[in-house]
Backbone as JSON, one array per atom type, in Angstrom:
{
  "sequence": "MPDKYNASRKRWKKAHPERVREMKKLNYERGAQHDTNSRRPWTEPECRRILDPKRPPDRVLAKELGRTVKAIQIKRHVLLERRQPD",
  "N": [[22.9, 19.77, -6.58], [21.36, 17.42, -5.81], [23.45, 15.7, -5.04], [24.49, 16.83, -2.69], [22.27, 16.59, -1.08], [21.94, 13.79, -0.96], [24.36, 13.04, 0.27], [24.11, 14.29, 2.74], [21.89, 12.97, 3.7], [22.84, 10.33, 3.87], [24.79, 10.65, 5.86], [23.13, 11.31, 8.03], [21.64, 8.95, 8.29], [23.66, 7.17, 8.99], [24.4, 8.19, 11.45], [22.11, 7.8, 12.96], [21.15, 4.98, 13.35], [19.24, 3.49, 14.8], [16.88, 4.95, 14.57], [16.48, 4.78, 11.82], [15.94, 2.04, 11.56], [13.52, 1.94, 12.97], [11.9, 3.53, 11.31], [11.92, 2.02, 8.93], [10.62, -0.29, 9.79], [8.1, 0.75, 10.49], [7.23, 1.72, 7.97], [7.11, -0.72, 6.57], [5.1, -2.05, 8.0], [2.93, -0.35, 7.48], [2.64, -0.7, 4.73], [2.02, -3.43, 4.45], [-0.31, -3.63, 5.77], [-2.97, -3.78, 4.74], [-2.99, -5.97, 3.12], [-4.72, -8.33, 2.2], [-5.45, -9.69, 0.02], [-3.47, -11.09, -1.33], [-1.96, -12.04, -4.28], [-4.39, -12.5, -5.49], [-6.47, -12.36, -8.3], [-7.13, -9.28, -10.08], [-10.25, -7.68, -10.13], [-12.7, -6.53, -12.53], [-14.33, -4.33, -11.57], [-12.59, -3.35, -9.54], [-10.4, -2.48, -11.03], [-11.59, -0.45, -12.55], [-12.2, 1.27, -10.49], [-9.68, 2.1, -9.47], [-8.82, 3.6, -11.57], [-10.57, 5.64, -11.78], [-11.23, 9.09, -12.1], [-12.25, 10.52, -9.95], [-11.47, 9.21, -7.7], [-10.7, 8.13, -4.3], [-7.83, 8.9, -2.13], [-4.85, 6.85, -2.52], [-4.17, 5.42, -0.2], [-6.6, 5.2, 1.15], [-8.05, 3.78, -0.75], [-6.58, 1.4, -0.7], [-7.25, 0.36, 1.78], [-10.01, -0.01, 1.44], [-10.13, -1.84, -0.7], [-8.58, -3.89, 0.18], [-5.95, -4.19, -0.53], [-2.42, -3.49, -1.06], [-0.93, -0.22, -0.95], [1.13, 0.09, -2.76], [0.56, -2.01, -4.55], [-1.76, -1.06, -5.74], [-0.82, 1.26, -7.0], [1.0, 0.17, -8.83], [-0.68, -1.46, -10.4], [-2.37, 0.5, -11.51], [-0.54, 1.91, -13.07], [0.19, -0.1, -14.93], [-2.31, -0.55, -16.18], [-2.77, 1.98, -17.33], [-0.66, 2.14, -19.13], [-1.37, 0.17, -20.95], [-3.55, 1.34, -22.14], [-2.54, 3.37, -23.76], [-1.94, 4.17, -27.14], [0.23, 2.57, -29.54]],
  "CA": [[22.05, 19.77, -5.39], [21.04, 16.08, -5.34], [24.6, 15.07, -4.37], [24.55, 17.34, -1.32], [21.15, 16.0, -0.35], [22.23, 12.37, -0.72], [25.45, 12.94, 1.24], [23.55, 14.66, 4.03], [20.99, 11.88, 4.09], [23.67, 9.18, 4.26], [25.38, 10.96, 7.17], [22.09, 11.22, 9.04], [21.33, 7.53, 8.5], [24.78, 6.55, 9.7], [24.4, 8.7, 12.82], [20.87, 7.42, 13.64], [20.7, 3.67, 12.86], [18.03, 3.03, 15.49], [15.73, 5.65, 13.97], [16.31, 4.21, 10.48], [15.26, 0.76, 11.76], [12.13, 2.24, 13.35], [11.19, 4.03, 10.12], [11.74, 0.9, 8.01], [9.6, -1.16, 10.37], [6.83, 1.44, 10.36], [6.84, 1.71, 6.56], [6.75, -2.08, 6.22], [3.79, -2.32, 8.6], [1.93, 0.42, 6.75], [2.45, -1.29, 3.41], [1.43, -4.76, 4.54], [-1.46, -3.51, 6.63], [-4.24, -4.13, 4.1], [-2.72, -6.97, 2.1], [-5.48, -9.56, 2.45], [-5.75, -10.29, -1.28], [-2.22, -11.43, -1.99], [-1.98, -12.88, -5.48], [-5.74, -12.67, -6.0], [-6.61, -11.57, -9.54], [-7.87, -8.03, -10.01], [-11.56, -7.73, -10.77], [-12.99, -5.37, -13.38], [-14.72, -3.16, -10.75], [-11.42, -2.82, -8.86], [-9.62, -1.76, -12.04], [-12.3, 0.8, -12.85], [-12.12, 2.13, -9.29], [-8.36, 2.72, -9.33], [-8.63, 4.53, -12.69], [-11.59, 6.68, -11.7], [-10.64, 10.4, -11.78], [-12.76, 11.0, -8.66], [-11.15, 8.19, -6.69], [-10.08, 8.62, -3.06], [-6.38, 8.68, -2.1], [-4.45, 5.44, -2.62], [-4.2, 4.78, 1.11], [-8.01, 4.87, 1.42], [-8.38, 2.68, -1.68], [-5.95, 0.18, -0.21], [-8.06, -0.15, 2.89], [-11.3, -0.45, 0.92], [-9.98, -2.99, -1.6], [-7.8, -4.94, 0.81], [-4.7, -4.3, -1.29], [-1.42, -2.55, -0.59], [-0.84, 1.02, -1.72], [2.05, -0.18, -3.87], [-0.14, -2.84, -5.53], [-2.7, -0.18, -6.45], [-0.03, 2.13, -7.87], [1.55, -0.64, -9.93], [-1.78, -1.86, -11.29], [-2.8, 1.69, -12.24], [0.49, 2.16, -14.08], [0.04, -1.12, -15.97], [-3.54, -0.28, -16.92], [-2.6, 3.2, -18.14], [0.24, 1.82, -20.23], [-2.13, -0.61, -21.93], [-4.48, 2.25, -22.82], [-1.84, 4.24, -24.7], [-1.69, 3.55, -28.44], [1.65, 2.46, -29.92]],
  "C": [[21.71, 18.36, -4.92], [22.2, 15.41, -4.61], [24.72, 15.54, -2.92], [23.45, 16.72, -0.47], [21.45, 14.55, 0.01], [23.33, 12.2, 0.33], [24.94, 13.26, 2.64], [22.66, 13.54, 4.57], [21.77, 10.66, 4.58], [24.31, 9.42, 5.63], [24.35, 10.82, 8.29], [21.76, 9.76, 9.34], [22.42, 6.83, 9.29], [24.78, 6.96, 11.17], [23.19, 8.23, 13.63], [20.35, 6.05, 13.18], [19.42, 3.16, 13.53], [16.78, 3.69, 14.91], [15.43, 5.12, 12.57], [15.57, 2.88, 10.59], [13.79, 0.97, 12.09], [11.31, 2.67, 12.13], [10.93, 2.89, 9.12], [10.62, -0.03, 8.5], [8.22, -0.54, 10.21], [6.34, 1.44, 8.92], [6.42, 0.32, 6.1], [5.35, -2.42, 6.75], [2.68, -1.58, 7.87], [1.61, -0.22, 5.4], [1.72, -2.62, 3.47], [0.11, -4.78, 5.3], [-2.75, -4.05, 5.99], [-4.08, -5.22, 3.06], [-3.42, -8.29, 2.43], [-5.78, -10.29, 1.16], [-4.49, -10.68, -2.03], [-2.45, -12.42, -3.12], [-3.39, -13.18, -5.99], [-5.88, -11.82, -7.25], [-7.44, -10.32, -9.31], [-9.2, -8.21, -10.73], [-11.75, -6.47, -11.62], [-13.45, -4.15, -12.56], [-13.54, -2.54, -10.01], [-10.57, -1.99, -9.82], [-10.27, -0.43, -12.38], [-12.15, 1.78, -11.69], [-10.77, 2.82, -9.18], [-8.05, 3.69, -10.48], [-9.6, 5.7, -12.66], [-10.96, 8.03, -11.32], [-11.09, 10.95, -10.43], [-12.49, 10.02, -7.53], [-10.59, 8.84, -5.42], [-8.57, 8.41, -3.12], [-6.04, 7.19, -2.07], [-4.5, 4.72, -1.27], [-5.62, 4.36, 1.48], [-8.45, 3.72, 0.52], [-7.81, 1.36, -1.19], [-6.77, -0.46, 0.9], [-9.38, -0.73, 2.37], [-11.19, -1.74, 0.09], [-9.21, -4.15, -0.97], [-6.51, -5.22, 0.06], [-3.68, -3.35, -0.66], [-1.45, -1.31, -1.48], [0.03, 0.78, -2.94], [1.36, -1.02, -4.94], [-1.1, -2.0, -6.37], [-1.93, 0.71, -7.43], [0.52, 1.37, -9.07], [0.46, -1.02, -10.91], [-2.27, -0.67, -12.11], [-1.8, 1.99, -13.37], [0.37, 1.17, -15.24], [-1.2, -0.86, -16.82], [-3.42, 0.95, -17.82], [-1.66, 2.96, -19.31], [-0.48, 1.06, -21.33], [-3.07, 0.27, -22.75], [-3.81, 3.05, -23.93], [-1.6, 3.52, -26.02], [-0.19, 3.55, -28.76], [2.07, 3.49, -30.91]]
}
């Protein structure tokens, strides 16, 4: 099934290059939208907030913390890995 999906997807992309460019541009703008803290160290309250079980969606967190959605997801993954015992 994945091969059929990938082949279909590739054909669509080849047939609609202008739409692919629009989508890439939109996704880039969405990701960079709240990136005002580039390379700024994470604070303890920010780390607690992204691990909180009652946290808002990542997109809302990104806006509140001034970080990208991807940065929040990566940091959460790193923090959760550190918690797990060897």
